[in-house]
C-alpha positions in Angstrom: -7.2 11.1 13.3 -7.5 7.4 12.3 -6.0 6.2 9.0 -7.0 3.6 6.5 -4.0 2.8 4.3 -4.2 1.5 0.8 -0.9 -0.3 0.3 0.2 -0.4 -3.3 2.7 -3.1 -4.1 2.9 -4.1 -7.8 -0.5 -2.8 -8.7 -0.1 1.0 -9.0 -3.3 1.9 -10.9 -6.3 4.0 -10.3 -8.8 2.3 -12.4 -10.4 -1.0 -11.3 -8.5 -1.1 -7.9 -10.8 -3.0 -5.5 -8.8 -2.3 -2.3 -8.8 1.5 -3.1 -12.6 1.5 -3.6 -13.1 -0.5 -0.3 -10.8 1.9 1.7 -12.5 5.0 0.3 -16.0 3.6 1.1 -14.9 2.7 4.6 -13.4 6.1 5.2 -16.6 7.8 4.1 -18.6 5.5 6.3 -16.4 5.9 9.4 -15.0 9.4 9.0 -11.4 8.1 8.7 -8.6 9.5 6.6 -7.4 7.6 3.6 -3.7 7.4 2.9 -2.3 5.9 -0.4 1.1 4.3 0.2 3.9 2.8 -1.8 6.8 1.4 0.2 10.2 1.2 -1.5 11.6 -1.7 0.5 15.4 -2.1 0.8 15.1 -5.9 0.6 13.2 -5.7 -2.7 15.5 -3.0 -4.1 18.6 -5.2 -3.4 17.0 -8.4 -4.6 18.7 -10.0 -7.6 15.5 -10.0 -9.6 15.1 -6.3 -9.3 16.5 -4.3 -12.2 16.6 -0.6 -13.0 13.8 -1.3 -15.6 11.5 -2.5 -12.8 12.3 0.6 -10.7 11.8 3.0 -13.6 8.5 1.3 -14.4 7.3 1.6 -10.8 8.5 5.2 -10.6 6.7 6.1 -13.9 3.6 4.3 -12.6 3.5 6.3 -9.4 4.0 9.6 -11.3 1.2 8.7 -13.7 -1.0 7.7 -10.8 -0.5 11.0 -9.1 -1.1 12.9 -12.3 -4.4 11.1 -12.8 -5.5 12.1 -9.3 -4.5 15.7 -10.0 -6.3 15.7 -13.3 -9.5 14.5 -11.6 -8.9 17.0 -8.8 -9.0 14.3 -6.2 -7.5 15.5 -2.9 -5.3 12.4 -2.5 -1.8 11.6 -3.5 0.2 8.3 -3.6 2.9 8.8 -0.9 6.2 6.9 -1.2 8.5 6.0 1.6 11.7 4.0 1.9 11.7 1.4 4.6 10.6 -2.0 5.8 6.8 -2.3 5.5 6.3 -3.5 9.1 8.3 -0.5 10.4 6.4 1.9 8.2 3.0 0.6 9.4 4.2 0.6 13.0 5.2 4.3 12.7 1.9 5.2 11.2 0.0 3.3 13.8 2.0 4.9 16.7 1.5 8.5 15.3 -2.0 8.4 13.8 -3.7 5.0 14.6 -4.5 2.5 11.8 -8.0 1.2 11.5 -7.2 -0.8 8.4 -4.8 -1.7 5.6 -6.1 -2.5 2.2 -4.1 -4.2 -0.6 -4.1 -6.9 -3.1 -2.7 -10.3 -2.2 1.0 -10.6 -3.1 1.8 -12.6 -6.2 5.6 -12.0 -6.1 8.6 -13.9 -4.9 9.4 -15.7 -1.6 10.9 -12.5 0.0 7.6 -10.6 -0.6 5.6 -13.6 0.6 7.6 -13.6 3.8 7.2 -9.8 4.2 3.4 -10.3 3.9 3.6 -13.0 6.6 5.4 -10.5 8.9 2.8 -7.8 8.1 0.0 -10.2 8.9 1.6 -11.1 12.2 2.1 -7.4 13.1 -1.6 -6.7 12.2 -2.8 -9.5 14.5 -0.6 -8.2 17.3 -1.8 -4.6 16.9 -5.4 -5.5 16.2 -5.3 -3.8 12.8 -7.5 -5.4 10.1 -5.7 -6.1 6.9 -8.1 -6.4 4.0 -6.4 -8.5 1.3 -8.1 -8.8 -2.1 -7.2 -11.7 -4.4 -5.8 -10.5 -7.7 -6.3 -13.8 -9.6 -9.5 -15.6 -10.4 
């Protein structure tokens, strides 16, 4: 089984989500499995700009997202894991094989920008294509 992962960062929504649409189209075309993923990253959780309001908002968004999928009877679910994004992708790649990661470009703080640089480096080293879609015009 080869996976295509839709990596949700700050953009937990079902409607008008370009990376999700791209990943589902690619999975249909290539016969891959689509995994929807949200990573609770320890560095972000401990960051001084993260508050309980942010975490509650994300948690509610994830619950609402999964409820929408269930209502539409879509056989997908947004999975959540705790860990460093690079380590999570490495584990998925070792156990299942990743043929692509799909996400929006980050518009966050320096620590998330640096995380994305590390993910990009890992993708190059592992020959995994990362499809980043710009969020802003």
